C-alpha angles and dihedrals in degrees: 000000000000123000123228123185118213124189109221128197109251091243092054092046089052091051091050090051088054090064087077089234130104107275092242092054094045092049093047091050092050092048092050092046091051093047089052092046090053091048093244093124132029123243088252093054092044090052090048092051091050092043096241134115115269095247091049089052092049091051092047093048090047091053087055091052097258107131122222092209117049110192134153117241090256092051090049092050090050091051092049091050091049092051092047091051091048092050091051093053 
């Protein structure tokens, strides 16, 4: 593991302390969540980085408002129609 030192504004450091986690853990979690939200890492890799099973990570991210499935409204309608057609067959 490599070590990186980051200088944080005092206000940001105070906010990180309020998470009731060690600052390093809170910052790492937020970085991983943001990388996942941006699509830079998969849910499996994000779970691995946070030392939790993939499905636990997906549930956790979902509770924080980060969706696992990112579709447009048109894509979602197409998926629903495909499932409906499959159920009817």
